[in-house]
C-alpha positions as a printed NumPy array, in Angstrom:
array([[-0.219, -0.12 , -0.138],
       [ 1.335,  3.35 , -1.183],
       [ 1.031,  5.878,  2.098],
       [ 2.734,  8.664,  0.166],
       [-0.244, 10.48 , -0.686],
       [-0.092, 14.209, -1.72 ],
       [-2.758, 16.803, -1.   ],
       [-2.703, 20.166, -2.445],
       [-4.824, 22.843, -0.984],
       [-4.969, 26.699, -1.329],
       [-4.512, 29.128,  1.63 ],
       [-6.625, 31.83 ,  1.56 ],
       [-6.56 , 33.494,  4.977],
       [-4.413, 36.778,  5.071],
       [-3.03 , 36.212,  8.35 ],
       [-1.991, 32.475,  7.455],
       [-0.457, 33.64 ,  4.336],
       [ 1.352, 36.508,  5.886],
       [ 2.82 , 34.304,  8.361],
       [ 4.109, 31.981,  5.593],
       [ 5.484, 34.827,  3.353],
       [ 7.231, 36.126,  6.461],
       [ 8.617, 32.468,  7.378],
       [10.085, 32.315,  3.947],
       [11.663, 35.75 ,  4.438],
       [13.676, 34.619,  7.055],
       [14.726, 31.347,  5.346],
       [16.28 , 33.831,  2.355],
       [17.557, 35.826,  4.684],
       [19.802, 32.822,  6.334],
       [20.362, 31.487,  3.098],
       [21.786, 34.683,  1.936],
       [23.684, 34.81 ,  5.462],
       [25.405, 31.331,  4.606],
       [26.158, 31.96 ,  0.872],
       [28.253, 34.915,  1.97 ],
       [29.811, 32.811,  4.946],
       [30.298, 29.605,  3.813],
       [33.864, 30.08 ,  3.39 ],
       [33.997, 31.301,  7.04 ],
       [32.71 , 27.706,  8.048],
       [35.075, 25.757,  6.205],
       [36.697, 23.405,  6.556],
       [35.776, 22.677, 10.103],
       [31.932, 22.09 ,  8.906],
       [33.028, 19.616,  6.695],
       [31.37 , 16.021,  7.269],
       [29.185, 17.782,  9.642],
       [25.664, 19.624, 10.053],
       [25.155, 23.373,  9.606],
       [22.331, 24.995, 10.997],
       [21.696, 29.1  , 10.468],
       [19.352, 31.103, 12.574],
       [19.078, 34.661, 12.758],
       [21.841, 34.761, 10.444],
       [23.826, 32.717, 12.951],
       [25.865, 29.559, 12.099],
       [26.34 , 26.367, 14.499],
       [28.267, 23.277, 13.46 ],
       [26.958, 20.275, 14.975],
       [27.775, 16.288, 14.765],
       [24.418, 15.265, 14.024],
       [20.967, 16.953, 12.763],
       [19.344, 16.696, 15.741],
       [21.795, 18.661, 17.503],
       [22.01 , 21.405, 14.87 ],
       [17.908, 21.877, 14.909],
       [17.911, 21.711, 18.621],
       [20.64 , 24.599, 19.047],
       [18.317, 26.426, 16.418],
       [15.405, 25.993, 18.468],
       [17.047, 26.754, 21.894],
       [19.18 , 29.615, 20.825],
       [16.936, 31.243, 18.35 ],
       [13.402, 30.001, 19.009],
       [11.833, 33.158, 17.269],
       [13.509, 32.096, 14.091],
       [11.13 , 29.494, 12.327],
       [13.111, 30.091,  8.897],
       [16.119, 28.229, 10.068],
       [17.976, 26.156,  7.16 ]])
């Protein structure tokens, strides 16, 4: 049995649309920051996990550790990458 169903819907609530757009903007800022600072993270980030939240990077040994850092240090940034 295939349990990988995809459901497509439309979000029309203006408040929800605003929250989604704000989250996308935060993620774009983090991605832009990473693009400009990637060389600062190398070579110590090689083979590790990097998370960027609030335009601040953290290098971790596991993805769980990386996401935990982002949620703990920058809980306001739901656009972490």
